[in-house]
C-alpha positions, 0 to 999 in steps of 0.5 A: 500500500503506497502512502496516502500523501507525503505529508503523511510520511513527512508527519510520521518521520517527525513523530519519530524524530521527536521521540528519538530526541525525547528518548535521547534526553532521557538517556534511552536508545531504541536502536530499531525506532523507525517509520514502519516501511511495511504500512506507510499508509497507516503511519505506524512507528516501529519501536523494535525490541530493547534490552530489559535494562532499557525497558526499566529506564523507560518505565522510570522516565514515564513514572517520573513524568507521570508524577510531574 
């Protein structure tokens, strides 16, 4: 399925970059973070897999953000 339009792809890529920047600020790296190439029309973001220690850091960052 082809992308609905170029704006959809641009918006999805912008979402990926914003998430990557936020994760980087928290010291978290998702190595496989990217726009899902298999479904561009759906504007999906692929998070991929992470090690357990990264998942723990993500959990702590989310919990801290929820308290603020």
